[in-house]
C-alpha positions as CSV (number, residue, x, y, z in Angstrom):
1,X,-26.9,-36.6,-10.2
2,X,-29.1,-39.1,-12.2
3,X,-29.0,-39.7,-15.9
4,X,-32.3,-38.0,-16.6
5,X,-31.0,-34.8,-15.0
6,X,-27.7,-35.0,-16.8
7,X,-29.3,-35.5,-20.2
8,X,-31.5,-32.4,-19.7
9,X,-28.5,-30.1,-19.3
10,X,-27.1,-28.0,-22.1
11,X,-24.1,-29.7,-23.8
12,X,-21.7,-27.0,-22.6
13,X,-22.6,-27.7,-19.0
14,X,-21.1,-31.2,-18.9
15,X,-17.8,-30.0,-17.4
16,X,-19.5,-28.6,-14.4
17,X,-21.4,-31.8,-13.6
18,X,-18.5,-32.8,-11.4
19,X,-18.7,-29.5,-9.5
20,X,-22.4,-30.0,-9.0
21,X,-21.8,-33.5,-7.7
22,X,-19.2,-32.3,-5.3
23,X,-21.5,-29.7,-4.0
24,X,-24.1,-32.4,-3.7
25,X,-21.8,-34.3,-1.5
26,X,-21.3,-31.3,0.7
27,X,-25.1,-30.9,0.8
28,X,-25.4,-34.5,2.1
29,X,-22.8,-33.9,4.8
30,X,-24.6,-30.7,5.8
31,X,-27.8,-32.7,6.0
32,X,-26.3,-34.4,9.0
33,X,-26.2,-31.0,10.7
34,X,-30.0,-30.7,10.4
35,X,-30.4,-28.6,7.2
36,X,-33.9,-28.7,5.7
37,X,-33.9,-31.0,2.7
38,X,-35.9,-28.6,0.5
39,X,-33.5,-25.8,1.3
40,X,-30.6,-28.0,0.4
41,X,-32.2,-29.0,-2.9
42,X,-33.0,-25.3,-3.8
43,X,-29.4,-24.2,-3.1
44,X,-28.0,-27.1,-5.1
45,X,-30.4,-26.3,-8.0
46,X,-29.5,-22.6,-8.0
47,X,-25.8,-23.5,-7.8
48,X,-25.9,-25.8,-10.8
49,X,-27.9,-23.3,-12.8
50,X,-25.5,-20.5,-12.2
51,X,-22.4,-22.7,-12.8
52,X,-23.9,-23.8,-16.1
53,X,-24.5,-20.2,-17.1
54,X,-20.9,-19.2,-16.1
55,X,-19.4,-22.1,-18.1
56,X,-21.5,-21.2,-21.2
57,X,-20.5,-17.6,-21.0
58,X,-16.9,-18.6,-20.7
59,X,-17.1,-20.7,-23.8
60,X,-18.7,-17.9,-25.8
61,X,-16.0,-15.5,-24.6
62,X,-13.2,-17.9,-25.7
63,X,-15.0,-18.2,-29.1
64,X,-14.8,-14.4,-29.6
65,X,-18.4,-13.6,-29.0
66,X,-18.3,-9.9,-28.0
67,X,-21.8,-10.1,-26.5
68,X,-20.5,-12.6,-24.0
69,X,-17.9,-10.3,-22.5
70,X,-17.9,-10.8,-18.7
71,X,-19.6,-8.1,-16.7
72,X,-17.4,-6.2,-14.1
73,X,-17.1,-8.1,-10.8
74,X,-18.4,-6.1,-7.9
75,X,-15.9,-7.6,-5.4
76,X,-12.9,-5.3,-5.1
77,X,-10.5,-8.2,-5.0
78,X,-11.3,-8.8,-8.7
79,X,-12.1,-5.2,-9.7
80,X,-9.1,-4.5,-11.9
81,X,-9.2,-4.7,-15.7
82,X,-6.7,-7.6,-15.6
83,X,-9.3,-10.0,-14.2
84,X,-11.8,-9.2,-16.9
85,X,-9.2,-9.1,-19.7
86,X,-8.2,-12.7,-18.9
87,X,-11.2,-15.0,-19.6
88,X,-9.7,-17.8,-17.4
89,X,-9.1,-15.4,-14.5
90,X,-12.6,-14.0,-14.9
91,X,-14.1,-17.4,-14.9
92,X,-12.1,-18.5,-11.9
93,X,-13.1,-15.4,-9.9
94,X,-16.8,-15.8,-10.8
95,X,-16.8,-19.5,-9.9
96,X,-15.1,-18.7,-6.6
97,X,-17.8,-16.2,-5.8
98,X,-20.4,-18.7,-6.7
99,X,-18.8,-21.3,-4.5
100,X,-18.5,-18.8,-1.7
101,X,-22.1,-17.9,-2.0
102,X,-23.3,-21.5,-2.0
103,X,-21.1,-22.4,1.0
104,X,-22.4,-19.3,2.9
105,X,-26.0,-20.3,2.1
106,X,-25.3,-23.8,3.4
107,X,-23.8,-22.4,6.6
108,X,-26.8,-20.1,7.1
109,X,-29.2,-23.1,6.5
110,X,-27.9,-25.1,9.5
111,X,-30.6,-25.6,12.1
112,X,-29.4,-25.3,15.7
113,X,-28.7,-23.0,18.6
114,X,-27.4,-19.5,17.7
115,X,-23.8,-20.1,18.9
116,X,-23.4,-23.3,16.8
117,X,-24.7,-21.6,13.7
118,X,-22.5,-18.6,14.3
119,X,-19.4,-20.8,14.7
120,X,-20.2,-22.7,11.5
121,X,-20.7,-19.4,9.6
122,X,-17.5,-18.0,11.0
123,X,-15.5,-21.1,10.1
124,X,-16.9,-21.2,6.6
125,X,-16.2,-17.5,6.1
126,X,-12.6,-18.0,7.2
127,X,-12.1,-20.8,4.7
128,X,-13.9,-18.9,1.9
129,X,-11.8,-15.8,2.4
130,X,-8.5,-17.8,2.5
131,X,-9.4,-19.7,-0.7
132,X,-9.9,-16.7,-2.8
133,X,-7.9,-17.0,-6.1
134,X,-6.6,-13.5,-5.5
135,X,-4.5,-14.9,-2.7
136,X,-2.5,-17.2,-4.9
137,X,0.2,-16.0,-7.3
138,X,-0.6,-18.4,-10.1
139,X,-4.3,-17.3,-10.1
140,X,-3.8,-13.6,-9.6
141,X,-3.4,-11.8,-13.0
142,X,-2.5,-8.5,-11.3
143,X,0.4,-10.0,-9.5
144,X,1.5,-12.0,-12.6
145,X,1.4,-8.9,-14.7
146,X,3.5,-6.9,-12.2
147,X,6.0,-9.8,-12.0
148,X,6.5,-9.7,-15.7
149,X,6.7,-5.9,-15.9
150,X,9.3,-5.7,-13.2
151,X,11.2,-8.8,-14.5
152,X,10.6,-10.6,-11.3
153,X,11.7,-7.8,-9.0
154,X,8.2,-7.6,-7.4
155,X,8.5,-11.3,-6.4
156,X,11.9,-10.7,-4.9
157,X,10.6,-7.8,-2.9
158,X,7.6,-9.9,-1.9
159,X,9.8,-12.6,-0.6
160,X,11.9,-10.0,1.3
161,X,8.7,-8.7,2.9
162,X,7.6,-12.2,3.8
163,X,10.9,-13.0,5.5
164,X,10.8,-9.7,7.5
165,X,7.2,-10.4,8.6
166,X,8.2,-13.9,9.7
167,X,10.8,-12.3,11.9
168,X,8.2,-9.9,13.3
169,X,5.7,-12.6,13.8
170,X,2.8,-10.8,12.0
171,X,1.7,-9.5,8.6
172,X,2.7,-5.9,8.2
173,X,-0.3,-3.6,7.7
174,X,1.7,-0.4,7.6
175,X,5.2,0.9,7.2
176,X,6.2,0.7,10.9
177,X,9.5,2.4,10.4
178,X,7.7,5.7,9.7
179,X,6.2,6.0,13.2
180,X,7.7,6.5,16.6
181,X,5.6,7.0,19.8
182,X,6.3,10.4,21.2
183,X,7.7,11.7,17.9
184,X,4.8,11.6,15.4
185,X,2.1,9.7,17.4
186,X,1.2,10.4,21.0
187,X,2.5,13.9,20.8
188,X,0.2,16.0,22.9
189,X,2.4,17.7,25.5
190,X,2.3,16.6,29.1
191,X,4.1,14.9,31.9
192,X,3.9,11.6,33.8
193,X,2.9,12.6,37.4
194,X,2.4,9.2,39.0
195,X,3.2,5.6,38.3
196,X,3.0,2.2,39.8
197,X,3.5,-1.4,38.5
198,X,0.5,-1.3,36.2
199,X,0.3,2.2,34.8
200,X,1.6,5.7,34.4
201,X,-0.7,8.7,34.9
202,X,-0.1,11.5,32.3
203,X,-1.3,15.1,33.0
204,X,-1.5,17.1,29.8
205,X,-0.3,20.6,29.4
206,X,-3.2,23.1,29.3
207,X,-3.9,24.8,25.9
208,X,-6.2,27.5,27.3
209,X,-5.5,30.3,29.8
210,X,-8.2,29.0,32.1
211,X,-9.4,25.5,32.8
212,X,-12.4,24.0,34.4
213,X,-11.8,23.3,38.1
214,X,-13.1,19.7,37.9
215,X,-10.5,17.5,36.1
216,X,-11.1,14.7,33.5
217,X,-9.6,11.2,33.8
218,X,-9.4,8.9,30.8
219,X,-9.2,5.1,31.3
220,X,-8.3,3.5,27.9
221,X,-8.4,-0.2,27.2
222,X,-5.5,-2.2,28.6
223,X,-5.6,-4.6,25.6
224,X,-4.2,-1.8,23.5
225,X,-1.9,1.2,23.9
226,X,-3.6,4.4,25.1
227,X,-2.5,6.6,22.2
228,X,-5.4,5.5,20.0
229,X,-6.8,8.5,21.8
230,X,-3.8,10.7,20.7
231,X,-2.7,9.6,17.2
232,X,-2.2,12.9,15.5
233,X,-3.0,16.5,16.6
234,X,-5.9,16.7,14.2
235,X,-7.6,13.5,15.3
236,X,-6.7,13.3,19.0
237,X,-9.5,12.9,21.5
238,X,-7.1,13.9,24.2
239,X,-6.0,17.1,22.5
240,X,-9.6,18.0,21.7
241,X,-10.6,17.6,25.4
242,X,-7.6,19.8,26.5
243,X,-8.6,22.4,23.9
244,X,-12.1,22.5,25.5
245,X,-10.5,23.7,28.7
246,X,-10.5,20.5,30.7
247,X,-7.5,19.6,32.9
248,X,-7.0,16.2,31.4
249,X,-5.3,13.0,32.8
250,X,-4.9,9.7,31.1
251,X,-4.0,6.2,32.3
252,X,-1.2,4.7,30.2
253,X,-1.3,1.0,31.0
254,X,2.0,-0.9,31.3
255,X,2.7,-3.7,28.8
256,X,2.9,-6.6,31.3
257,X,6.1,-8.6,31.4
258,X,6.8,-11.9,33.2
259,X,7.1,-10.2,36.6
260,X,3.4,-9.1,36.3
261,X,1.9,-12.4,35.1
262,X,0.3,-13.0,38.5
263,X,-1.8,-9.8,38.4
264,X,-5.6,-10.3,38.9
265,X,-8.7,-8.4,37.9
266,X,-8.8,-7.0,41.5
267,X,-5.2,-5.7,41.0
268,X,-6.2,-4.0,37.8
269,X,-9.2,-2.3,39.5
270,X,-7.4,-1.3,42.8
271,X,-4.0,-0.4,41.3
272,X,-5.5,0.9,38.1
273,X,-8.4,3.4,38.0
274,X,-8.9,3.6,41.8
275,X,-5.2,4.5,42.2
276,X,-5.5,7.0,39.3
277,X,-8.6,8.6,40.8
278,X,-6.7,9.0,44.1
279,X,-3.8,10.6,42.3
280,X,-6.0,13.0,40.3
281,X,-7.9,13.9,43.5
282,X,-4.6,14.6,45.3
283,X,-3.2,16.7,42.5
284,X,-6.3,18.8,41.8
285,X,-7.9,19.0,45.3
286,X,-11.2,17.8,43.7
287,X,-12.9,14.9,45.5
288,X,-15.3,14.4,42.5
289,X,-13.9,14.2,39.0
290,X,-15.1,13.6,35.5
291,X,-14.2,10.2,34.0
292,X,-14.1,8.5,30.6
293,X,-13.6,4.8,29.8
294,X,-13.1,3.4,26.3
295,X,-13.9,-0.3,25.4
296,X,-12.7,-2.6,28.2
297,X,-11.3,0.6,29.8
298,X,-15.0,1.5,30.3
299,X,-15.7,-1.9,31.9
300,X,-12.8,-1.5,34.2
301,X,-13.8,2.1,35.1
302,X,-17.4,1.2,35.8
303,X,-16.2,-1.7,38.0
304,X,-13.9,0.6,39.9
305,X,-16.6,3.2,40.5
306,X,-18.9,0.4,41.7
307,X,-16.2,-0.7,44.2
308,X,-15.9,2.9,45.5
309,X,-19.7,3.2,45.7
310,X,-19.8,0.0,47.8
311,X,-17.2,1.8,50.1
312,X,-19.5,4.8,50.4
313,X,-17.7,7.0,47.9
314,X,-19.0,8.7,44.8
315,X,-15.8,9.6,43.1
316,X,-17.2,10.4,39.7
317,X,-19.0,13.6,38.9
318,X,-19.7,12.2,35.4
319,X,-19.0,9.0,33.5
320,X,-18.5,8.7,29.8
321,X,-18.5,5.2,28.3
322,X,-17.3,4.7,24.7
323,X,-18.1,1.4,23.0
324,X,-18.2,-0.3,26.3
325,X,-19.8,-3.6,27.4
326,X,-21.4,-3.8,30.9
327,X,-24.1,-6.3,29.8
328,X,-22.4,-9.2,28.0
329,X,-25.6,-10.9,26.8
330,X,-24.9,-10.0,23.1
331,X,-21.3,-9.7,22.3
332,X,-21.4,-10.1,18.6
333,X,-18.8,-12.2,16.8
334,X,-16.6,-12.5,19.8
335,X,-19.2,-14.7,21.4
336,X,-18.2,-17.6,19.1
337,X,-14.9,-18.0,21.0
338,X,-16.5,-18.2,24.4
339,X,-17.9,-21.3,26.1
340,X,-17.1,-23.3,29.3
341,X,-14.5,-25.5,27.5
342,X,-12.6,-22.6,26.0
343,X,-12.6,-20.6,29.2
344,X,-11.5,-23.6,31.2
345,X,-8.7,-24.2,28.8
346,X,-7.5,-20.7,29.4
347,X,-7.7,-21.1,33.1
348,X,-5.7,-24.3,33.0
349,X,-2.9,-22.8,30.9
350,X,-2.8,-19.1,32.0
351,X,-4.8,-18.8,35.2
352,X,-3.6,-18.8,38.8
353,X,-4.2,-22.5,39.2
354,X,-2.4,-23.5,36.0
355,X,0.1,-26.4,36.7
356,X,3.0,-24.3,35.6
357,X,1.7,-21.2,37.4
358,X,0.1,-18.1,35.9
359,X,1.1,-17.0,32.4
360,X,0.9,-14.1,30.0
361,X,-1.6,-13.9,27.2
362,X,0.7,-12.7,24.4
363,X,-0.4,-9.5,22.7
364,X,0.2,-11.0,19.2
365,X,-2.4,-13.7,19.9
366,X,-5.0,-11.0,20.7
367,X,-4.0,-8.9,17.7
368,X,-4.2,-11.9,15.3
369,X,-7.6,-12.9,16.7
370,X,-9.0,-9.4,16.1
371,X,-7.4,-9.2,12.6
372,X,-9.2,-12.5,11.6
373,X,-12.5,-11.0,12.6
374,X,-12.1,-9.0,9.3
375,X,-9.7,-11.2,7.4
376,X,-10.1,-9.7,3.9
377,X,-9.4,-6.2,5.1
378,X,-6.8,-6.9,7.8
379,X,-5.0,-10.1,6.6
380,X,-5.4,-11.2,3.0
381,X,-5.4,-7.7,1.5
382,X,-1.8,-7.3,2.9
383,X,-0.8,-10.9,1.9
384,X,-1.6,-10.0,-1.7
385,X,0.0,-6.5,-1.7
386,X,3.0,-7.3,0.4
387,X,4.0,-10.7,-0.8
388,X,2.4,-11.4,-4.2
389,X,3.0,-7.8,-5.6
390,X,6.0,-6.8,-3.5
391,X,4.5,-3.5,-2.4
392,X,5.4,-1.9,0.8
393,X,2.4,-1.0,2.9
394,X,1.8,2.7,3.1
395,X,2.2,4.5,6.4
396,X,-1.0,4.7,8.4
397,X,-1.1,5.8,12.1
398,X,-4.2,3.8,13.0
399,X,-2.7,0.6,11.7
400,X,0.6,1.3,13.4
401,X,-1.3,1.5,16.7
402,X,-3.2,-1.6,15.8
403,X,0.0,-3.6,15.4
404,X,1.5,-2.2,18.7
405,X,0.1,-5.1,20.7
406,X,0.0,-5.6,24.5
407,X,0.2,-8.6,26.8
408,X,-2.3,-9.4,29.5
409,X,-1.7,-11.3,32.8
410,X,-3.4,-14.7,32.7
411,X,-5.3,-14.5,36.0
412,X,-6.8,-11.1,35.1
413,X,-7.7,-12.2,31.6
414,X,-9.3,-15.5,32.8
415,X,-11.4,-13.7,35.4
416,X,-12.6,-11.3,32.8
417,X,-13.5,-14.1,30.4
418,X,-15.4,-16.1,32.9
419,X,-17.3,-13.5,34.9
420,X,-18.2,-11.2,32.0
421,X,-18.3,-12.9,28.6
422,X,-19.2,-16.4,29.8
423,X,-21.3,-15.8,32.9
424,X,-22.4,-12.2,32.4
425,X,-22.3,-11.5,36.1
426,X,-21.2,-7.8,36.1
427,X,-24.7,-6.6,35.4
428,X,-26.1,-8.6,38.4
429,X,-26.2,-6.4,41.5
430,X,-24.3,-8.0,44.3
431,X,-23.3,-11.1,42.3
432,X,-19.6,-10.3,42.1
433,X,-17.1,-9.5,44.8
434,X,-14.3,-7.2,43.5
435,X,-11.6,-5.8,45.7
436,X,-13.5,-7.2,48.7
437,X,-16.7,-5.5,47.9
438,X,-20.0,-6.8,46.5
439,X,-20.6,-4.5,43.5
440,X,-23.7,-2.9,42.0
441,X,-23.4,-0.8,38.9
442,X,-26.7,0.8,39.9
443,X,-25.0,2.3,42.9
444,X,-23.0,4.7,40.7
445,X,-24.9,8.0,41.1
446,X,-23.1,10.1,38.4
447,X,-24.7,11.1,35.1
448,X,-23.5,8.9,32.2
449,X,-22.9,9.6,28.6
450,X,-22.9,6.3,26.6
451,X,-21.6,6.1,23.1
452,X,-22.0,3.2,20.6
453,X,-20.8,2.8,17.0
454,X,-23.4,1.6,14.5
455,X,-21.1,-0.8,12.6
456,X,-19.1,-2.0,15.6
457,X,-18.3,-5.8,15.4
458,X,-16.5,-5.9,18.7
459,X,-19.1,-4.0,20.9
460,X,-22.4,-4.1,18.9
461,X,-24.1,-0.8,19.4
462,X,-27.2,-2.6,20.7
463,X,-25.0,-4.1,23.4
464,X,-23.6,-0.7,24.3
465,X,-27.2,0.5,24.6
466,X,-27.8,-2.3,27.1
467,X,-25.8,-0.3,29.6
468,X,-28.6,2.2,29.9
469,X,-30.9,0.3,32.3
470,X,-27.9,-0.8,34.5
471,X,-27.0,2.8,35.4
472,X,-29.4,4.9,37.4
473,X,-28.2,8.5,37.1
474,X,-29.0,11.0,34.3
475,X,-28.2,9.2,31.1
476,X,-27.6,10.2,27.4
477,X,-27.0,7.7,24.6
478,X,-25.5,8.8,21.3
479,X,-24.8,6.6,18.3
480,X,-22.1,7.2,15.8
481,X,-21.5,5.9,12.3
482,X,-18.7,3.5,11.3
483,X,-17.0,0.9,13.5
484,X,-15.3,0.3,16.8
485,X,-12.3,2.7,16.3
486,X,-13.2,4.9,13.3
487,X,-16.6,5.8,14.9
488,X,-14.9,7.0,18.0
489,X,-11.9,8.7,16.3
490,X,-14.0,11.1,14.3
491,X,-12.9,14.7,14.8
492,X,-15.3,17.5,13.9
493,X,-12.7,19.2,11.6
494,X,-12.9,16.3,9.2
495,X,-16.7,16.7,8.6
496,X,-17.0,13.0,8.2
497,X,-19.8,10.5,8.9
498,X,-22.8,11.2,11.1
499,X,-24.4,10.5,14.5
500,X,-27.8,9.9,15.9
501,X,-29.4,11.4,19.1
502,X,-32.6,10.8,20.9
503,X,-33.5,12.3,24.3
504,X,-35.8,9.4,25.0
505,X,-34.4,6.1,26.4
506,X,-36.9,3.4,25.5
507,X,-36.5,-0.2,26.6
508,X,-34.8,-1.5,23.5
509,X,-32.1,-0.2,21.2
510,X,-34.3,-0.7,18.2
511,X,-37.0,1.5,19.6
512,X,-34.4,4.2,20.4
513,X,-33.1,4.2,16.9
514,X,-36.6,4.2,15.4
515,X,-37.2,7.7,16.8
516,X,-33.6,9.0,16.7
517,X,-32.5,12.0,14.7
518,X,-29.5,11.7,12.4
519,X,-27.0,14.7,12.3
520,X,-24.1,15.1,9.9
521,X,-20.6,15.1,11.3
522,X,-18.9,14.1,14.5
523,X,-20.5,13.3,17.8
524,X,-17.6,15.0,19.7
525,X,-19.4,18.4,20.0
526,X,-22.5,16.7,21.5
527,X,-20.3,15.1,24.2
528,X,-18.4,18.4,24.8
529,X,-21.7,20.3,25.3
530,X,-22.9,17.5,27.7
531,X,-19.6,17.6,29.7
532,X,-19.1,21.4,30.0
533,X,-21.7,22.1,32.7
534,X,-20.4,19.2,34.7
535,X,-16.8,20.5,34.7
536,X,-17.2,23.4,37.2
537,X,-16.2,27.0,37.0
538,X,-13.2,28.3,35.1
539,X,-9.9,28.9,37.0
540,X,-6.4,29.9,36.0
541,X,-4.6,27.0,34.3
542,X,-1.9,25.4,36.4
543,X,1.6,26.7,35.5
544,X,3.3,23.4,36.4
545,X,2.1,19.7,36.2
546,X,1.4,17.6,39.2
547,X,1.7,18.9,42.7
548,X,4.3,19.0,45.6
549,X,3.2,15.5,46.4
550,X,3.0,14.2,42.8
551,X,6.0,15.6,41.1
552,X,6.6,15.2,37.3
553,X,8.5,12.0,36.6
554,X,9.2,12.4,32.9
555,X,7.6,14.0,29.8
556,X,4.6,12.4,28.0
557,X,4.1,9.9,26.6
558,X,6.3,8.2,29.2
559,X,8.3,5.0,29.0
560,X,5.5,2.5,29.7
561,X,3.8,3.0,26.4
562,X,7.0,2.5,24.5
563,X,7.5,-1.1,25.7
564,X,6.8,-3.6,22.9
565,X,5.0,-6.9,23.6
């Protein structure tokens, strides 16, 4: 900053000159990343102007000027009255938000390829979220007030929570002691009727006197426990499906242990959904069944059906894909983690050719990665509440499930990373050989119901829509509100959110949405209406689970789902 510029500033702005100079240094370093000079100058000028205004306002407030009282801060981290009542805290919060805005603008100004820009943006956002004054006891007036009101007991409780979480290896997001799988989550009645090394097959007890003759098989993601589809009776996709008169089966993936670390993608296809399809066919006597895959479970299901199609078998009478990627061209924020170097590193440490042999990808690593995709909501919010304020997190079934992580065999995980996220080969007919077969998703002849969530940051809805041209049967696409999980788990009884439909399937997702119709409430009834005519005639519900060949092994939810990572 030159003398002429400094002299032109209001006298009260002098203390922020150092801040402006520091930001100027950052601007210069950003210039090395090919940031347009004019854009840098404009951001710097805007920053200095806003910092000056904040400092002047702070001085007027300290001098008792009622007209200079800080305006409420929109950010919920600083929304309490304590932040506004304390001029120093209000100034700190507002300066932090100004700094965060400037750094974000700088990150967005970098010229380069899309992945480099996304990585810079992500790194800056992680640092910005971590550096919030609300995350530090000395700068958080809410936490300091509670410490004084409780005579330090909140700090003692916070330290106890921290020590407990260090033992657990993760930040607690809910009171985990409240929940127990099979007691108050995953409670829909049923029996395990088949199992192998990788999964247990659960058949659910009918809730209607008659059921459709054609059964339904669910394939949930193997990176999480299946009971996201069966949290509570009033928000259970599984229970809803059973109530609609469908004879319902669900794959409950095993949480891999050391003895399974050698398992490959081919193993997961052949010993997973293909084995499950064979068991359901054997139990029900139906050669063609209805199927549903959720998230990576949908990717696995579609791959399995393509393998069977290559063998001359059309095992699915219908396919439902919920927030599923088949085309990995646009994978949203997860794309920043994927490149040749990162995949190669995984292969060298976890893959079949690793010097020490194959390994397990630990479930906690996956869970931590997904949490830091939304750090304010899933990390720092709990750091503040649990540790600084000493508050125990409230019980929440969804967050209990979110923390119930699963491992993955290294060879399976490495194959998945390379051939889908990195090389995007699943969508290319005949490119991949799986279970000894060249696969083509277009060879699956069943009608398909494809669902995407509009605010999904893991499977962007436009990427879910990209499955439409890859599949050749009758297709329907439905878009739901909210995110990856909340959009899917949206029971009609709650009357929440909305969904969009459009009978036309234009070439692009944007064109589809432009002429789509929004409807209030859940998308589940739309799916139920679509599925019903594909489920066959009604027959008497079976009185016992399984069959003479597939005898019940144990009551649902089974023992596999109870194994902790």
